[in-house]
N, C-alpha and C positions, 0 to 999 in steps of 0.2 A: 271416972274417966267421965259420966254427967255431970256430976258435979261444977269438975274444970268444964269440958264444953258447955255449961249454961253459963259460967262467971267470965267465962269468953265474948258470948251472946249478948248477954248483959252488956260488959262493957265498951263493945262494937254499937252497942245501939244510942248508949251516952254519947258516946262521940260522934255518934250521925247529929241524934239531938241536938247537943248542943252547937257543931257545924250549923246547921239547919237554921239554929231561933241567934245567930252572930249575924248569917248570911240574910236573915229576912232584917234584923237591926239596920245594920249598914246600909239598905235597898232602902228602908222605911226613913233614913235617915237624907238617903240622897233623895229619894222624891218629896222629902220635903226641905229642905235646902231649893231658896231662888236661885235660877238658874245668872248663871256672870253675864253685866250685860257686857252687849258688844262695844266696841270705841266705833263714836258716831263719826262716818265718814268728813271729811274736812268738804263744807260744798268751793266747789270751784263756779265761780260767777264770770259768763264769759258777758267781753262789751258791748251795748247795745249797737255801739256807731265803731265805724272802719277807722280807724286814725293813720291810713294808708297817705292819705291825702291831705295831713297838715304835715306841714314842714316840717324838714329833718338836719338837728341841730348838734353835732356831734365837741365831744372837746374831750380834757383830762379833768376830773375833778378836782378840786383845790382843796376843796373845804366844805361843808355841811352850813345852811344859815340856821343855825336855831333861834328858836324863839327863848326868850328867859326863863317859860316853865320849861327848857329845855326837849323842847319839840322841834322836828325836823321840817321847818317852812319850806327848804328849796335848797337848790345847789350854787355853788360858786364855784364856775367852770378855770380854767389857768389862761384865759385869755382874754377874762372879767365879765364876764357873760350870766348874769344874775336868773338862775333857774326858779320857779316859783307852781308850786302845787299843794293843791289842799289836803288837808290832814291827813285824812288815811291813803291820800298815796305819800308824804312825808314819811310815816312811818314805817315804810315798808321800804325806802329808799336804802338804810342800811344793811338791807342784806342780801342787795341785791350787787352794790356799788362800793368799794373804798377809796379813801384819797388815793389820788394819783393814780390812777386808774381807767381807762377810759366809755366811758357812758353816751348814747345816742336818744337825747329825746324827740318825742311825735311834740309838735304843740306850735301855738299863734308869738308868732315873735315880734315883739316891742316895735310900736314907728318912732325911730325917734333915742331909741330906750336901751341900752343893752341885754334887755330883760327878755324873758323865756317864759309864756305861759303853757306848762308840761300837761297834757294829757295824756301820755304815754313816756315808759322810760326802758333805757332796754341795756341791762350792764355787761359785760365784759364776757361775763359766762355764757349770755347767749338767755337770761331770767328775763323774764318783761311784763311789767307790771302796771297796768293801766288804771283810769282815772272812774271806778267804776262802781256806784253806790248802792248797795242791796235798799230794797225797801225794805220802808220800815227801818231801818239803821238808824243810831241817834246819832247826831251828827255833834263830837265831840268840844265842848266847849274851852276856852286856852283862859284859864282864872288869872286875875290879877296877878303878880305873884311875891309872892314873900316868902322871907330868909333871911342867911344874914347876908351885908356889905358885902361884893363884888367888888373894888379896884380896876380900872383900868388904863393903862401905860402905853403911848407908845406913838406910834407913825399913822394917818391915817390912807387906808389903801384906796377907796372909791367910797363915795355916796353912799347908802342903803335905799334901795326902792320896795315898793310893795309893788304888789300885783297887779294891782291899776296905773305902774310907773311911778309913784310920786316918789321923794327923798321923805324916808322915814326916820335916816338913822345915817351912821359910820359904818364899813365893815373899816379895818384895823388892821395891820399888816403882819401880827404876830394874829392870825384869825379869831378874834373878840370879834364881836358884833355889840354896837351900841343904839337901842330907840330913844330917842326923842321923840319921837311922835308928828306927824305934819306941820302940825303949827309951828314949836320949838324948831323943825328942822331949815323952816322957812325962814325964822328970826336970827337962827345964828348960823346961817348959811356961809359967811363971812369965813367962820370959823371949820367948815367944811370942806375942807381945799386936800386935796391929795397931796399927800407930803407933807402937809402942817401935823404938827405935836397935836398931842390929844389928851388932858384927864378925864377920867371922867369915874363917880364912882356911883354906883344901885344895887336895887335890888337882882339875881337871876340866878344863872346857874354857871359852875363850873366845873369842868368834867372830863372824863377820855376823849369825847366829841366835840369840843369845843368850851366859848366862853360866849354869851350874851345877856346882858341885861336891859333896864330896863332906870335909865342914868337919868335919878336927882342932884346931883352935881354936876357940874361941867366945864370946863375951859380950854385953853390953850398949854394950860399949865396948873397946876394945884394955888398957887398962888391969885390966879384972875379966874379961879370956877367958881361962879356962880349957881345960884337954886335954878330947877325948873321942875315943872308939876312931871311927875313922871309919868308917858302916855301911857298906861292902863289905868292911870286915879280915875277915881269913882267921879260924875259928872260932879258939880257945885253942888251945896243944898242945905238944908237941918241936919247936924247928926244924928244919930242911932238914938235915942230916949226922949229928944228934945222935943217942947210943945210942939212943934213943928213944922216934924219929923213923918208922920202920919198926916200933912195935909197933902191933898192934888192939889196942883198949879188949876185955878182957871175954875176950881171947882167950889163947891157951896159955902164953904166955908173956908177957901181962902181968901186970903185979904187982895 
């Protein structure tokens, strides 16, 4: 009887020791593991200025105005108003409004041009975004477009303006946006009449949000197309690797 009692006690003690060791190991492993990082809260930056006193423009969104690199530069409303905004605001526009929906814009209206410089935009579901720049934030740079050629053919809807009200290209009825730059737009003004046919080809984007190109060839049709310097062409100068490439104009080594 004593033998059985001693054996049972030894067995029970062994089980308790093993359980204690296992629990200790698990506790040590948990204590040694780094704590899971909590998700960083999304910073909500409040506007510094009151946008309410700015004129309000409302209308139906006809399309986004894209840059040749695919960024949203603004909105085209159904009444022909072109709404322009900085990159930080433009990137957020597709998240609050879609083509065919109503939109409200707080911004400065152009004098003699159907343009608005947007500072705040409110979508149909009440979401509002404002032109707020975070201190120290890097301002994105729209690099020259590269990629395959994109052809554009159709009827001109309206001149394409920039934020200063200068013509820089055209918007087509098929929603394509053609950039040629201010100088070329002035030279080719006779071709840029609403209702006229236009053929253009250049590098850019063609996707779900729309088409936008920097035209390299342009004309009333393919047979009358001429070559133009793209709007994002680098300034004239020596090509990389040439003897004059590193010469600074006006410097001691410049001729």
